[in-house]
Each structure stands twice: as structure tokens, then as C-alpha cells.
C-alpha positions in Angstrom: 59.4 -21.0 10.2 56.0 -19.9 11.6 54.9 -18.2 8.3 55.5 -21.4 6.3 53.6 -23.5 8.8 50.6 -21.1 8.8 50.6 -20.9 5.0 50.4 -24.7 4.7 47.6 -24.8 7.3 45.6 -22.1 5.5 46.1 -23.8 2.1 44.8 -27.0 3.4 41.8 -25.4 5.1 40.9 -23.3 2.1 41.2 -26.1 -0.4 38.9 -28.2 1.7 36.4 -25.4 2.1 36.5 -24.7 -1.7 36.0 -28.4 -2.5 32.9 -28.7 -0.3 31.5 -25.3 -1.5 32.2 -25.5 -5.3 32.3 -29.3 -6.0 30.1 -30.9 -3.3 27.7 -28.0 -2.8 28.0 -28.7 1.0 29.6 -25.6 2.5 31.0 -26.1 6.0 32.1 -22.6 6.6 30.5 -19.1 6.1 31.5 -16.8 3.2 32.7 -14.3 5.8 35.1 -16.8 7.5 36.4 -18.0 4.1 37.1 -14.4 3.0 39.0 -13.7 6.2 41.2 -16.8 5.9 41.8 -16.1 2.2 42.8 -12.5 3.0 45.2 -13.8 5.7 46.9 -16.2 3.2 47.2 -13.4 0.5 48.8 -11.1 3.0 51.3 -13.8 4.1 52.2 -14.7 0.5 52.7 -11.1 -0.4 55.1 -10.8 2.6 56.9 -14.2 1.8 56.8 -14.6 -2.0 59.3 -17.5 -1.9 56.7 -19.6 -0.1 54.1 -19.2 -2.8 53.3 -22.5 -4.6 51.2 -23.4 -7.6 48.7 -25.4 -5.5 47.8 -22.3 -3.4 44.2 -21.3 -3.5 45.4 -17.8 -4.4 46.6 -19.2 -7.7 43.2 -20.6 -8.5 39.9 -19.0 -9.5 37.3 -21.5 -8.4 36.7 -25.2 -7.6 37.8 -28.0 -9.9 35.3 -29.1 -12.6 33.2 -32.1 -11.9 34.1 -35.3 -13.9 30.4 -36.0 -14.6 30.2 -33.2 -17.2 32.2 -32.7 -20.4 35.1 -30.4 -20.0 35.1 -27.1 -21.8 38.2 -24.9 -22.2 37.6 -21.2 -22.1 39.1 -19.4 -25.1 40.1 -16.5 -22.8 40.4 -17.4 -19.0 37.6 -16.4 -16.7 39.4 -14.6 -13.9 38.5 -14.0 -10.3 38.5 -10.7 -8.5 40.5 -9.3 -5.6 38.4 -8.1 -2.6 38.0 -4.8 -0.9 36.6 -4.7 2.6 36.5 -1.0 3.3 36.2 2.4 1.7 39.9 2.8 2.3 40.6 -0.3 0.3 38.6 1.2 -2.6 40.6 4.5 -2.4 43.9 2.5 -2.3 42.7 0.5 -5.4 42.2 3.8 -7.2 45.6 5.2 -6.1 47.4 2.0 -7.3 45.7 2.3 -10.7 46.7 5.9 -11.1 50.3 5.1 -10.2 50.4 2.2 -12.6 49.0 4.4 -15.4 50.9 7.5 -14.3 47.7 9.6 -14.9 44.4 10.4 -13.2 41.5 8.1 -14.1 39.4 10.7 -15.9 37.1 8.2 -17.7 35.3 6.9 -14.5 34.3 3.6 -13.1 31.5 1.1 -13.6 30.0 0.0 -10.3 27.8 -3.2 -10.5 26.1 -5.3 -7.8 27.9 -8.5 -7.2 25.2 -11.2 -7.5 25.6 -14.2 -5.3 25.2 -16.8 -7.9 27.2 -19.0 -10.3 29.4 -17.4 -13.0 28.9 -18.9 -16.5 30.0 -18.3 -20.1 27.6 -18.4 -23.0 29.1 -18.8 -26.5 27.2 -17.5 -29.5 28.1 -18.1 -33.2 26.2 -16.0 -35.8 23.9 -14.9 -33.0 22.9 -18.4 -32.0 23.6 -20.1 -28.6 26.0 -23.0 -29.1 27.7 -23.7 -25.8 27.4 -22.8 -22.1 29.8 -23.6 -19.3 30.7 -22.9 -15.7 33.8 -21.0 -14.8 35.4 -24.0 -13.2 39.0 -23.3 -12.4 39.0 -20.3 -14.8 40.7 -22.1 -17.6 38.5 -25.2 -17.9 34.8 -25.4 -17.0 31.9 -27.8 -17.3 29.6 -28.0 -20.3 26.1 -27.3 -19.0 24.6 -26.1 -22.3 21.5 -28.2 -22.0 20.9 -27.0 -18.4 21.4 -23.3 -19.4 19.0 -23.6 -22.2 16.2 -24.2 -19.7 16.7 -20.7 -18.2 14.2 -18.5 -20.0 16.2 -15.3 -19.4 19.1 -16.6 -21.5 18.4 -15.8 -25.2 18.9 -18.7 -27.7 18.9 -16.2 -30.6 20.4 -12.7 -30.3 18.8 -9.5 -31.5 20.3 -7.3 -34.3 23.8 -7.5 -35.8 26.3 -9.2 -33.6 29.9 -10.5 -34.2 30.4 -14.0 -35.7 31.7 -15.1 -32.2 30.4 -13.6 -29.0 31.4 -15.0 -25.6 29.1 -13.5 -23.0 29.7 -13.8 -19.3 27.2 -13.4 -16.5 25.7 -14.8 -13.3 23.0 -17.5 -12.9 21.1 -16.9 -9.7 17.9 -17.7 -7.8 15.6 -15.1 -6.5 14.6 -15.2 -2.8 11.0 -16.1 -3.3 12.0 -18.9 -5.7 14.6 -20.2 -3.2 12.0 -20.3 -0.4 9.6 -22.2 -2.7 12.3 -24.6 -3.7 13.2 -25.4 -0.1 9.6 -25.9 0.9 9.4 -28.4 -2.0 12.7 -30.1 -0.8 11.3 -30.5 2.8 8.0 -31.8 1.5 9.9 -34.5 -0.3 12.0 -35.2 2.8 15.1 -33.9 1.0 17.8 -31.7 2.5 17.1 -28.0 2.0 19.7 -25.8 0.3 21.8 -23.5 2.6 21.3 -20.4 0.5 20.2 -19.3 -3.0 23.8 -19.4 -4.3 24.1 -23.1 -3.5 20.6 -23.8 -4.8 21.6 -22.2 -8.2 24.8 -24.2 -8.3 23.1 -27.4 -7.4 20.4 -26.8 -10.0 22.9 -26.3 -12.8 24.8 -29.4 -11.9 21.8 -31.7 -12.5 22.6 -34.2 -15.1 19.0 -34.3 -16.2 18.1 -30.9 -17.7 14.4 -31.5 -16.9 15.3 -31.2 -13.2 17.1 -27.9 -13.9 14.0 -26.7 -15.8 11.9 -27.0 -12.7 14.2 -24.7 -10.7 13.5 -20.9 -10.7 16.8 -19.8 -12.2 17.6 -16.4 -13.7 20.5 -14.8 -15.5 22.2 -11.4 -15.7 24.9 -10.6 -18.2 27.9 -8.5 -17.0 30.5 -8.7 -19.7 32.1 -10.5 -22.6 35.5 -12.3 -22.9 36.9 -10.0 -25.5 35.5 -6.4 -25.2 37.2 -5.4 -28.5 34.9 -7.7 -30.5 31.9 -5.6 -29.5 33.2 -2.4 -31.0 32.3 -0.6 -27.8 34.7 1.7 -25.9 33.6 1.2 -22.3 31.9 -1.2 -19.8 28.9 1.2 -19.6 28.5 1.1 -23.3 28.9 -2.7 -23.4 26.1 -3.2 -20.8 23.8 -1.2 -23.0 24.9 -3.2 -26.0 24.2 -6.5 -24.3 20.7 -5.3 -23.4 20.0 -4.5 -27.0 21.2 -8.0 -28.0 18.5 -9.5 -25.7 20.4 -10.1 -22.5 19.0 -9.2 -19.1 21.4 -6.8 -17.3 21.2 -5.8 -13.6 19.2 -2.6 -13.3 21.4 -1.3 -10.4 24.6 -0.9 -12.4 25.9 2.7 -12.3 28.5 4.8 -13.9 30.6 6.7 -11.4 32.8 9.6 -12.3 35.3 9.1 -9.5 36.1 6.9 -6.6 34.0 9.0 -4.2 30.9 8.3 -6.3 31.9 4.6 -6.2 31.8 4.8 -2.4 28.4 6.5 -2.5 27.0 3.9 -4.8 28.3 1.2 -2.5 26.4 2.8 0.4 23.3 3.0 -1.8 23.5 -0.7 -2.7 24.1 -1.6 1.0 20.9 0.2 1.8 18.9 -1.5 -1.0 20.5 -4.9 -0.4 17.9 -6.6 1.7 15.0 -5.2 -0.3 16.2 -6.6 -3.6 14.5 -9.8 -4.8 17.9 -11.6 -5.1 21.0 -11.8 -3.0 24.0 -9.6 -3.7 27.2 -10.0 -1.6 29.0 -6.8 -2.7 29.7 -4.5 -5.6 32.1 -5.0 -8.5 34.1 -1.9 -9.4 35.7 -1.7 -12.9 37.7 0.9 -14.8 35.1 1.9 -17.3 37.2 2.5 -20.4 38.5 -0.6 -22.2 41.7 1.0 -23.4 42.7 1.6 -19.8 41.7 -2.0 -18.9 43.9 -3.3 -21.6 46.8 -1.1 -20.4 46.4 -2.3 -16.8 46.2 -6.0 -17.8 46.0 -8.9 -15.4 47.9 -10.4 -12.5 48.3 -14.1 -11.6 44.6 -14.7 -10.9 42.8 -11.4 -11.2 42.6 -8.3 -13.5 44.2 -5.1 -12.2 41.3 -3.0 -13.4 38.6 -4.5 -11.2 37.9 -5.2 -7.6 35.0 -6.6 -5.5 33.9 -4.4 -2.6 32.4 -7.0 -0.2 29.4 -6.5 2.1 29.6 -7.7 5.7 28.8 -11.4 6.0 25.1 -12.3 6.2 26.1 -15.9 7.1 28.5 -17.1 9.8 29.4 -20.2 11.7 29.2 -20.4 15.5 28.3 -22.7 18.4 24.7 -23.5 19.5 25.2 -23.2 23.3 21.6 -23.8 24.5 17.9 -23.3 23.6 15.5 -20.9 25.3 11.8 -21.5 24.8 9.9 -18.1 24.6 6.1 -17.6 25.1 4.5 -15.3 22.5 1.5 -13.0 22.7 -0.8 -15.8 21.4 0.8 -18.5 23.6 3.0 -19.8 20.8 6.2 -21.4 22.1 9.2 -20.4 20.0 12.5 -22.1 20.5 15.4 -19.6 20.4 19.0 -20.6 19.9 21.5 -19.2 22.4 24.7 -18.7 20.4 28.3 -18.0 21.0 28.3 -14.3 19.9 29.3 -13.8 16.3 29.5 -10.7 14.0 26.8 -11.0 11.3 25.8 -8.4 8.8 27.7 -5.8 10.9 25.9 -6.7 14.1 26.8 -9.0 17.0 24.3 -11.9 17.1 23.9 -14.2 20.1 20.3 -15.4 19.6 18.5 -16.9 16.5 15.1 -18.3 15.9 14.6 -22.1 15.5 10.9 -21.5 14.5 9.3 -24.6 15.9 9.8 -28.2 17.0 9.4 -29.6 13.4 12.1 -27.2 12.1 14.8 -28.0 14.6 14.1 -31.8 14.3 14.1 -31.6 10.5 17.4 -29.8 10.6 18.8 -32.3 13.1 20.1 -29.6 15.4 21.7 -30.5 18.7 23.0 -28.4 21.6 26.7 -28.0 21.2 26.6 -28.1 17.3 28.7 -25.9 15.1 25.9 -24.2 13.1 25.5 -21.9 10.1 23.6 -18.8 11.0 22.1 -16.2 8.6 20.5 -12.8 8.9 18.8 -10.6 6.2 17.8 -7.1 6.9 15.6 -6.6 10.0 14.7 -10.3 10.0 15.5 -12.2 13.2 18.6 -14.3 12.6 18.0 -18.0 12.0 20.0 -21.2 12.3 20.3 -22.6 8.8 21.8 -26.0 9.5 24.4 -27.9 11.7 27.9 -28.6 10.4 27.7 -32.3 11.1 31.3 -32.9 10.2 32.4 -31.0 13.3 30.5 -33.1 15.8 32.6 -34.8 18.4 30.0 -36.8 20.4 29.4 -34.3 23.2 26.3 -32.8 21.5 22.8 -33.3 23.2 19.3 -33.4 21.7 17.0 -30.4 21.9 13.9 -31.4 24.0 10.6 -29.5 23.6 9.1 -28.7 27.0 5.7 -30.3 28.0 4.8 -27.4 30.3 4.8 -23.6 29.8 8.1 -22.1 30.8 6.2 -19.1 32.3 3.2 -20.5 34.0 3.7 -24.3 34.2 0.4 -24.9 32.3 0.4 -28.0 30.1 1.3 -27.2 26.5 -0.8 -28.4 23.6 -0.1 -28.7 19.9 -3.3 -28.4 17.9 -3.9 -30.9 15.2 -2.5 -29.9 11.8 -0.4 -27.0 13.3 3.3 -26.8 13.6 3.2 -24.5 16.7 3.0 -25.7 20.3 1.0 -23.4 22.5 0.2 -22.4 26.1 -3.6 -22.0 26.2 -3.7 -20.2 29.5 -4.8 -16.7 28.6 -3.7 -15.5 32.0 -0.1 -16.7 31.4 2.2 -13.9 32.6 4.4 -14.1 29.6 1.4 -13.8 27.2 0.1 -10.9 29.3 3.4 -9.0 29.0 3.6 -9.6 25.3 0.0 -8.5 25.0 0.7 -5.2 26.8 3.8 -4.5 24.6 1.7 -5.2 21.5 -1.2 -3.0 22.7 1.1 0.0 23.1 3.2 -0.7 19.9 2.8 0.8 16.4 0.9 -2.3 15.5 -1.5 -1.5 18.3 -2.6 2.0 19.6 0.9 3.4 19.1 1.1 5.0 22.6 4.2 7.2 22.4 6.6 6.8 25.3 5.4 3.2 26.2 7.9 1.2 24.2 8.9 -2.4 25.0 11.6 -1.4 27.5 9.2 0.8 29.6 6.4 -1.7 29.5 8.7 -4.4 30.8 9.9 -2.1 33.6 6.3 -1.3 34.6 5.3 -4.9 34.5 8.3 -6.1 36.5 7.5 -3.5 39.2 3.9 -4.7 39.3 2.5 -1.3 38.2 0.7 -2.8 35.2 -0.5 -6.4 34.8 -3.4 -6.0 32.4 -4.4 -3.5 29.7 -6.8 -1.5 32.0 -3.8 -0.8 34.3 -2.2 1.4 31.6 -5.1 3.9 32.1 -4.7 4.1 35.9 -1.0 5.2 35.8 -0.4 8.6 37.6 2.2 11.3 37.5 3.3 10.5 41.0 3.9 6.9 40.2 5.8 7.4 36.9 7.9 10.5 37.7 9.9 8.8 40.4 10.9 5.7 38.5 14.4 5.1 37.2 14.8 6.7 33.8 11.7 8.8 34.2 11.0 12.4 35.2 8.2 14.9 35.4 8.3 15.7 31.6 8.4 12.1 30.5 5.6 11.1 32.9 3.5 14.0 31.6 4.2 13.0 27.9 3.2 9.4 28.5 0.0 10.3 30.4 -1.0 12.7 27.6 -0.4 9.9 25.0 -2.4 7.4 27.1 -5.3 9.9 27.4 -5.3 10.3 23.6 -5.6 6.5 23.3 -8.9 6.4 25.0 -11.0 6.8 21.9 -9.4 4.6 19.2 -11.2 3.6 16.0 -12.8 0.1 16.5 -10.5 -1.5 13.9 -7.4 -0.1 15.6 -8.7 -1.2 19.0 -9.4 -4.7 17.8 -5.9 -5.0 16.3 -4.4 -3.8 19.5 -6.2 -6.3 21.6 -4.2 -9.0 19.8 -7.1 -11.4 19.2 -5.8 -14.4 17.3 -6.5 -14.3 13.5 -7.7 -10.7 13.8 -5.2 -8.4 12.0 -5.8 -5.0 10.5 -7.7 -6.3 7.5 -10.2 -8.5 9.5 -10.5 -5.7 12.1 -11.5 -3.3 9.4 -14.1 -5.7 8.1 -15.6 -6.1 11.6 -15.7 -2.4 12.1 -17.5 -1.9 8.9 -20.1 -4.5 9.7 -20.8 -4.1 13.4 -19.9 -0.5 14.1 -19.3 -0.9 17.9 -17.5 -3.2 20.3 -20.8 -4.1 22.0 -22.4 -5.3 18.7 -19.3 -7.3 17.9 -19.0 -8.9 21.3 -22.6 -10.1 21.1 -22.3 -11.5 17.5 -23.2 -15.1 16.7 -21.1 -17.5 14.7 -23.5 -17.2 11.8 -23.3 -13.4 11.8 -19.5 -13.5 11.8 -19.3 -16.0 9.0 -21.8 -13.9 7.0 -19.0 -11.3 6.5 -17.1 -11.7 3.3 -13.5 -12.3 4.4 -14.1 -13.7 7.9 -13.4 -17.4 8.0 -14.0 -20.2 10.5 -10.8 -19.7 12.4 -11.3 -16.0 12.9 -15.0 -16.4 13.8 -14.2 -19.2 16.4 -11.4 -17.1 17.8 -13.8 -14.1 18.3 -16.5 -16.2 19.9 -13.9 -17.7 22.3 -12.4 -14.3 23.1 -15.6 -12.5 24.0 -17.0 -15.4 26.0 -13.9 -15.7 28.2 -14.9 -14.4 31.7 -11.5 -12.7 32.3 -11.8 -10.9 29.0 -15.3 -9.7 29.9 -14.0 -8.3 33.2 -11.0 -6.6 31.4 -13.3 -4.9 28.9 -15.6 -3.7 31.7 -12.6 -2.2 33.5 -11.5 -0.5 30.3 -14.9 1.1 30.0 -14.7 2.2 33.6 -11.4 4.1 32.9 -13.1 6.0 30.0 -11.9 3.9 27.1 -14.5 4.2 24.3 -13.8 2.4 21.0 -15.7 4.3 18.3 -15.6 4.3 14.5 -13.1 6.2 12.5 -14.7 8.9 10.3 -14.6 6.7 7.3 -18.0 7.9 6.0 -17.0 11.5 6.0 -17.4 12.6 2.4 -14.7 15.2 2.9 -12.0 12.5 3.1 -10.4 11.6 -0.3 -10.7 7.8 0.1 -14.3 7.6 1.5 -16.0 4.4 0.3 -12.7 3.2 -1.3 -11.4 -0.3 -0.6 -7.8 -0.8 -1.7 -5.5 -3.8 -2.2 -1.7 -3.3 -2.5 0.4 -5.6 -4.7 4.1 -5.4 -5.7 6.8 -3.2 -4.4 6.3 0.5 -3.8 9.1 3.0 -4.4 8.2 6.1 -2.5 6.3 4.5 0.5 6.7 1.5 2.6 3.7 -0.8 2.7 2.9 0.2 6.3 3.1 3.9 5.3 0.7 3.4 2.4 -1.8 1.5 4.5 -1.6 4.3 7.2 -2.4 6.9 4.5 -5.4 4.9 3.3 -6.9 4.8 6.9 -6.1 8.4 7.6 -7.9 9.4 4.4 -11.1 7.4 5.1 -10.3 4.3 3.0 -10.3 0.6 3.7 -7.6 -2.0 3.3 -8.2 -5.5 1.9 -5.7 -8.3 1.4 -7.3 -10.1 -1.5 -9.5 -9.3 -4.5 -13.2 -9.5 -3.4 -16.4 -7.9 -4.7 -16.0 -5.0 -2.1 -12.5 -4.0 -3.4 -12.7 -0.9 -5.6 -9.0 -0.1 -6.4 -5.7 -2.0 -6.6 -2.4 -0.2 -6.3 0.2 -2.1 -8.4 3.8 -1.5 -7.6 6.9 -3.1 -9.3 6.6 -6.8 -10.0 2.9 -6.9 -9.1 1.7 -10.5 -8.6 -1.4 -12.5 -9.4 -3.6 -10.0 -7.6 -3.1 -7.6 -10.5 -4.4 -10.1 -13.0 -7.4 -11.0 -10.9 -8.2 -7.3 -10.4 -8.0 -6.7 -14.2 -10.3 -9.7 -14.8 -12.7 -8.3 -12.2 -12.7 -4.8 -13.7 -11.2 -3.1 -10.7 -9.6 0.3 -11.0 -5.8 -0.1 -11.3 -3.6 2.6 -9.8 0.1 3.3 -10.0 1.8 4.5 -6.8 1.8 8.0 -8.3 -1.9 7.9 -9.1 -2.6 6.6 -5.5 -0.7 9.6 -4.0 -2.6 11.9 -6.4 -5.9 10.7 -5.1 -4.9 11.7 -1.6 -3.3 15.0 -2.6 -4.5 16.1 -6.0 -2.4 19.3 -5.9 
């Protein structure tokens, strides 16, 4: 029977994946692929209930406990959740509940982010922490009390009046910045980096020595208790507030939803916030809010009827590394890019991913032909996390870094103490094209109508090769090109004309001089006032500017002494390009003579929008606290810059106060 054969195959695969994921902390398959196979097995078992056996992964909640820790039996089992993969699944979930209860769900739902961490249970007696354990197989977990005590967000003594026995359940996780810091430390020690924050959290809690766990940046959010009746609260929403009062951290993005349509809306909200959160979430947990209804609904074999997990599209997936393309960047940096067998990742088809540099792909031991784990977060370029070595068959081949530039055949160099290999030929066609794209982009002069696609078209046709060529384009040339017309040609030419008198700082940033970003460009504008003065500056004069270091100064000297650059700047002048100074000294502008540093997360504005507002209103941007800084705008989770600013007596602004400075009305 084909169904029986497939069920046995799926059970074997899923048990192996679960063992490696939960027990060994060495996943060999993405979460998305695991969920797909699990759903297939669930569907088959629902169709053929006679084929269901006790050893099926659908009868289990998690991986088996490790023998190296003492076993702890949960007084009330820690169940898993069934998954929903679409809005329709959520609506069907609601309809099933109403049929079971034979009444509408008038008391609403609790919708909570599903943190991608490790579920634990914390047992308190008389308000004191006595035992902590992992979920394990749902019935028996591992005693990790000593490890959990090292997590500062877990209270050892509760606040206020609490029941004699309180069994709190929640998630231990690792924030993204902490995960990045941990992996850098792992690599520095020549140790294997963790695949993702979830595995880093799990691996940290499974350290026999609690001192090792104490060094890991772990956090905890509470999401429930084993026996809701013991809290004397009537709903999940009330319980979460109660847990906060007891001293537990609770996720701030939990929401009460009156009906399933509000649940769907909150899911969309979380999906939009997902990549901006400081920690990973892989979905949203939906629960009937009222405990009386939860009790009536009860549980099934492995999951409660009253809750479901609405999963996000996978941010990790497994695929095949087909080849490696070496790209030349604007500054000559050679970046290896993985060419992948296309795979759906975070809702998009991914066929390319960054390998960063030679050290990275060698450290990860990547080979062409490998099955690899790929991840993507937000707008970040997808990257290859690691190879799945267990799937190698001997046909894989090493990745070889080229010795000559793929675009111009110039010899490549790798400067001492740098991880990046570079082409140092400033006339390299690949660098010129990237430079043109940057010059016209939002990070440059923001010339509307000359996006990447159109710059590439003009470059391939030979109509522009260098920056001055942009200003020699004509209506006759543009209007007859594929995809163009009279109107689009006129719009581009008008935008090009408007770009002939940029502020000096904007012009410098657009030129793409190495080590000269918007902050350094602003410092140079303030000091020299004109391109001519800057081009003739000495090394000593440059280093005399607070904020300009050796690298930036040397880069400027090299740039303005390059004969080809001198010719290019002369041609720009001949086309009428004049780089002046923005009207920063205009006393009518709200932020005249103001130098601002931003720290933390802004709510109403993106960081780029905030910086743009500062420039438009006559202010200056700085990246660190110096004597020239006058104000610091502190958003949520402001870092060490806030403390330094306070110590230096700088003016501290909230985001609202900053906006009020610009528009006092």
C-alpha cells in the first residue's frame, strides 16, 4: 500500500530531523521543509487512522531528553501546537471551535508572537524559583535549573501574593545582536558557529557548566502557566498582565483580538514588524482568550484544541550550491556570490546568496555541489549559513578565489589585515558601472529616472562610461531607446539638470570615495567649503579635522591625485556641475548650527528619513559623540552613545522632541 510506505518513510525522516535538531543541535533541514513533511504525514494519518502508530512524530511534542541531565516530569504535560499556514486555515480553526462549542466565540482571542527559542517550565513554590526544565517530550524534560538561574530576565523571587505552587511556561531565546556577537566569538575561537539564534539558545541551555551558560546573551518571555485556574484569572489576556505584575517579562507585541478577522490583521502587522524586531519570531500563536472555553475545548493527542500556530513563510531553506560568481563592487571589492538551485525563502524565490569573502567560505567549508542551508531576513541579501556535510557524495569541488579581476583581468590584491580581495584598477569597467549606479542612486544625487536598470542599459549601449557622460545625454538620444519616450527622456534630463548644483557633502558621498560616507562628507564640507579647497588639502590638514582618520585621509589624497579623477572632475566642471555648500548657515533653518547623533530605534521615522530631515533643516549628522555634537536623539533601546552623551552634557531629545524642533506647530 503506497500510503503505508510513504508514512513509514516520513516517520523515519522526521525522527532523524528531530533528533538532530532537538538532541544534537545540528539541524540538517530547514524549518520550512520540516513543517511541509510534518503536514504531509498529518494529512496521511488523518486519511488512514489505522496506520497511526505510537512512534509517529505526530504523537510526540519534541525531541527526547538528553541523558546527561536529570530527568524532570511535568506535573501537567507541555503540549505542542498544530500549525496554520494561511488565513483560510485560521478561519477554519475558528469555525471548528464554534462547531465544537455550538456557539459563537464572543470572548475573543489572544494573539501572541511565536518566539523562535526553547520552551521551558519554571516551578515556583511560595514565590521562590525551585526548578526549571526543558519541554523535552512534553511529559518529561531535562532539569536545567542552574542554567536558567543565570538568565537575568528570569526572576528568582516573585513580586506580590502568588499561589503556593506556580508553574510558569515561556520561551528562552537570544536576540539578534547577541547571536551575532556569540558567533563572532565562536569563529575567533575556531569553533563552529551556530546556525541560527534558536539553536544558539538551545545549545547554551544544554551546557553542563552553568558558567558557560552565564556568558551567553539569553533572555526569557513568559507566555502562560500549567494550570490557569491557580492564578484566579479568567482569560489569557488577564493572565499575561498578572505574570508581568509577578515580575516576569512578557512579549510587548501580544494583542487581544475580538474576532478572527482581527487575528488575521494582527498576523499581518507582526509579519510587517518581523524583521525589525530585535529577536526572531517564526509565527503567531492564537489562543481562545477565555479559560472556561479552553477547558471546555480540551486537548487532542498532542495539542490543545483551543490554540494554533500561524506560521510565517520560512526564512531558512535547504538547496544546492550550483556555482560561485565573483562580483566586482564599486570600490573594487570582490564578492563571491553563490548561484543556487532556486528555492522559496521568506515568500520570495532565491537563486543567489552572498558568501561575503574568501575567509567566510573557507571557514564554513563550502564546496560547489553542496547541499546548503540558506537564510534571508528582511531586505538583507540572502546568505549561505553552512553546508550539510552529511549529504556529500564525493562529487563536490572546492571554491577557488580568482587571482585576476573577472571584469578587467587586472591582478587582484588583498591588503594586509583586510578580509576583502580587491581590484585596484580604478578604470575597471565593473567598478565604473557600479560607480555610475551609486552616483545616481538615493545614496548619491538621487537622480529620478536613472535607476539601476536604466544606467545598465545606457552603459551597455556605450552612451555613458563615466560620470560626466550623464550630463551630455540629449533628448534625441534617450527618446528613441527601448523603454523610453519623449516624456521619460524630458523627465530624466530635467532631473539631471537639477543635479548640477549639489551640496558639497552630497556630491562627495555620490562620488563614492572609499571611507567617505555621509558623516565624513559633512565634516569635509564644514571644514573646506568647496571642492577646490578639499582637492588641494594636505594630509596634515585632513587629519586636523575631528572625525577624519588615517584611512579616510589617505583615501582622499589618493583620489584627488589620480590623473583620471582630475580629468573627470574637469569634465564635470565643463558640463556646468558646480558643487556648492548647502545653506546650513541660514539662520532661518530650524537646525542651523545643530549637530545630531541618532541612537536606538525610531518609531515614526526610518533612520534615513530622520537624517534627511536634519540635512533639509540645516543641521549636521555625526556618528559618534564628539565635542562638536550638540544633540542626541534617543530612540527605543538606546545604546552606549546615550550614556556618553549624558556624561558629556549633550542635549537629549526624544523622537517627538526632535520632530517638534523641526516643526514647532
